[in-house]
C-alpha positions as CSV (number, residue, x, y, z in Angstrom):
1,M,66.2,-231.8,94.2
2,N,69.4,-230.9,95.8
3,A,71.9,-229.9,93.9
4,V,74.5,-231.5,96.0
5,T,72.7,-234.7,95.7
6,I,72.4,-234.6,92.0
7,L,76.4,-233.7,91.5
8,T,77.2,-236.4,94.1
9,Q,74.9,-239.1,92.3
10,E,76.9,-237.8,89.1
11,H,80.3,-238.7,90.6
12,Q,79.3,-241.9,91.7
13,K,78.1,-243.1,88.2
14,L,81.6,-241.8,86.6
15,R,84.1,-244.1,89.7
16,P,83.4,-247.1,88.1
17,F,84.5,-246.2,84.8
18,L,87.7,-244.6,86.5
19,R,88.4,-247.5,88.6
20,R,88.3,-249.5,85.9
21,M,90.5,-247.7,83.5
22,A,92.8,-247.2,86.3
23,Q,93.1,-251.1,86.9
24,T,93.4,-251.9,83.3
25,C,96.1,-249.5,82.8
26,D,98.1,-251.5,86.5
27,E,97.6,-254.7,84.0
28,E,99.6,-252.8,81.4
29,N,97.7,-254.2,78.5
30,P,97.1,-251.5,75.9
31,D,94.3,-253.5,73.6
32,A,92.6,-253.9,77.3
33,L,93.0,-250.4,77.7
34,N,91.8,-248.8,74.6
35,T,88.8,-251.5,75.0
36,V,88.0,-249.9,78.5
37,L,88.2,-246.8,76.8
38,E,85.6,-247.3,74.5
39,M,83.4,-248.6,76.9
40,A,83.9,-245.3,78.8
41,K,83.7,-243.0,75.7
42,T,80.4,-241.9,76.8
43,A,80.6,-241.3,80.4
44,L,84.0,-239.5,80.1
45,N,83.0,-237.1,77.1
46,A,79.7,-236.5,76.8
47,D,78.5,-237.2,80.5
48,L,81.3,-235.8,81.8
49,D,80.8,-232.5,79.8
50,Q,77.4,-232.3,80.8
51,H,78.1,-232.5,84.4
52,I,80.8,-229.8,83.9
53,D,78.2,-227.7,82.3
54,L,76.0,-228.4,85.2
55,E,78.6,-227.4,87.6
56,D,80.3,-224.5,85.8
57,N,77.0,-222.5,84.5
58,R,74.4,-223.6,86.8
59,V,75.5,-224.5,89.8
60,F,79.0,-223.1,90.6
61,P,78.0,-219.4,90.0
62,H,75.0,-219.9,92.4
63,F,77.2,-221.3,95.1
64,A,79.6,-218.4,94.5
65,Q,76.8,-216.2,95.3
66,Y,76.7,-217.4,98.9
67,I,80.7,-219.0,99.8
68,G,82.4,-216.4,97.3
69,S,83.6,-217.0,94.1
70,D,87.4,-217.8,95.0
71,R,86.4,-220.8,96.9
72,V,84.3,-222.0,93.3
73,K,87.1,-220.8,90.7
74,M,89.5,-223.5,91.3
75,F,86.8,-226.1,90.7
76,I,85.9,-224.4,87.3
77,D,89.9,-224.2,86.4
78,D,90.2,-228.1,87.7
79,H,87.9,-228.7,85.0
80,R,89.4,-227.3,81.9
81,Q,92.3,-229.3,82.7
82,I,90.4,-232.3,83.1
83,Q,89.0,-232.0,79.7
84,S,92.3,-231.3,78.0
85,V,93.9,-234.6,79.5
86,R,90.9,-236.4,78.4
87,D,90.9,-234.5,75.0
88,K,94.7,-235.7,74.7
89,L,93.9,-239.2,75.6
90,Y,91.3,-239.9,73.3
91,S,93.6,-238.4,70.5
92,A,96.7,-240.2,71.5
93,E,98.3,-243.0,69.8
94,T,98.5,-246.7,72.3
95,P,101.8,-246.1,73.4
96,L,100.8,-242.4,75.2
97,R,97.4,-243.9,76.7
98,R,98.3,-245.4,79.4
99,S,100.3,-242.4,80.9
100,L,97.5,-240.1,80.0
101,A,95.1,-242.5,81.3
102,L,96.5,-242.9,84.9
103,A,96.9,-239.1,84.9
104,L,93.1,-238.4,83.8
105,D,92.4,-240.9,86.6
106,E,94.6,-239.1,89.6
107,M,93.3,-235.9,88.6
108,L,89.4,-236.9,88.5
109,Q,89.1,-238.3,91.5
110,E,91.6,-235.7,93.6
111,H,89.0,-233.5,92.1
112,L,85.5,-235.7,93.2
113,D,86.9,-236.0,96.6
114,R,87.8,-232.2,97.0
115,E,84.3,-231.2,95.7
116,E,82.5,-234.0,97.8
117,N,85.0,-233.1,101.1
118,M,85.6,-229.4,100.7
119,L,83.0,-227.6,98.0
120,F,79.6,-229.3,98.5
121,P,80.1,-229.4,102.4
122,A,80.8,-225.9,102.6
123,A,78.1,-224.9,100.7
124,E,75.7,-227.1,102.6
125,N,77.0,-225.7,105.6
126,E,76.7,-222.2,104.5
127,M,73.8,-221.8,102.2
128,P,70.0,-222.3,103.0
129,S,68.5,-225.1,102.0
130,E,65.9,-223.8,99.9
131,A,69.0,-221.9,98.0
132,L,70.2,-225.4,97.5
133,E,67.5,-227.0,95.1
134,L,68.4,-227.0,91.9
135,E,65.6,-225.3,89.1
136,P,64.7,-227.1,86.3
137,D,65.9,-226.0,83.0
């Protein structure tokens, strides 16, 4: 299957969790935020780490061969920052969680948008379609 399609579909699965997290932060209800974070735990931890691993270790190195490593590096660097904020969020005491949740939402939304509006179109424009096919593990 096309790597861009797979990654975009994974982004779309994550976005509802981010929307709910941001909405809950707007309500300024710490208990509700803790509940949302618990419900989103798999999506924001294991699923997100698996997605990042796929991008960092399989897809982006392949993209870099065609569009240049400098165009891919900032997205990989973003992943480390996103994971760091996410880890702080899940280990933080309740009073700090709101600000960390808002920071994570902003970082992730911006990152997903940049991938979908900059990196993925560049790959689709500069790579042969067969090179965009993701090889099975």
